[in-house]
N, C-alpha and C positions, 0 to 999 in steps of 0.2 A: 406161551399158549394163548391163542387169541380166541376168546369165547364171548358171546353176548347172550345173557340170560333174558328170556322173554317169557312172561307169564300172562295168560289171558283170564285167569281166575280172579274172582272178586274177594278181597280181604274183608272179613267181618270181624270187628272187634267186639269182645264180650264185655261191654261196659256201657253205662248210660251216658247220655250227653254227647256233645260234638267236640272232638279234640283231635289233635295231631297224634298219630300213633308213635310210640317210642319203644325201644328195646326193653324187654321184660313184660310188656303188656300181654294179656291173654289174646288169643286169636283163633280163627278158623277160616277157611279150610286149610289143611296141611299143605305146605308147599307154596301158598300164595305169597305174593310180593307186594311191597309198597315202597315209596321213596321216603326216606327220613330227611335227606338233604340232597343237593345236586351231586354229591360224591359218595353218598352212603345210602344203601337200601335196607329194607327189613324183610326177612323171610320168616314165615310161620313154620316153626319146627317144634314138634311135641307140644302143641298148644300154646307156645310162647314165641313172641317176636324176638328175633336175633338179628343184630347188625351184620351186614355184609358189605364188602367193598365194591364201589362202583366208580373208582377213581380214573378209569380209562377215558379217552376223549369223548365217548358217548355219554358218560356220566349215568345218572339215574333219571329216567324220564317217564312220567305217567301220561299216556295218551288214551283217553276214553277208558276202556276196561283192560288196557294192556300196560304192563310195566316193563321197561327195558333197563337193564343194568349191564354196564361195561366194566368188568373186573380186571382189565388187562394191566393196570398199574397199581395193583394192591401193594400195600406197605407191610413190613413185618408186624405181626400182631393183629392185622385186619381179619375179620371173619370172612369165611368163604361160604358160598351157597352149597347146599347139600346136593343139588342136581348137577 
């Protein structure tokens, strides 16, 4: 299955200070995305960031207020986006 996830919503972390988001952090709004690394993304689900696979050739890329995640080469045990 060839899908590319694209989100245009802004991820807001519910914490003080400036830091890189990571799985398990609190977040809003629901369904927003961020890149954790070039091959892994983060999706806000139930108020918590969850890792998702972006191992396809497009990887995880943040451009302005858009996040692109290519999950086409996910590995066993990788998280999948809810959408």
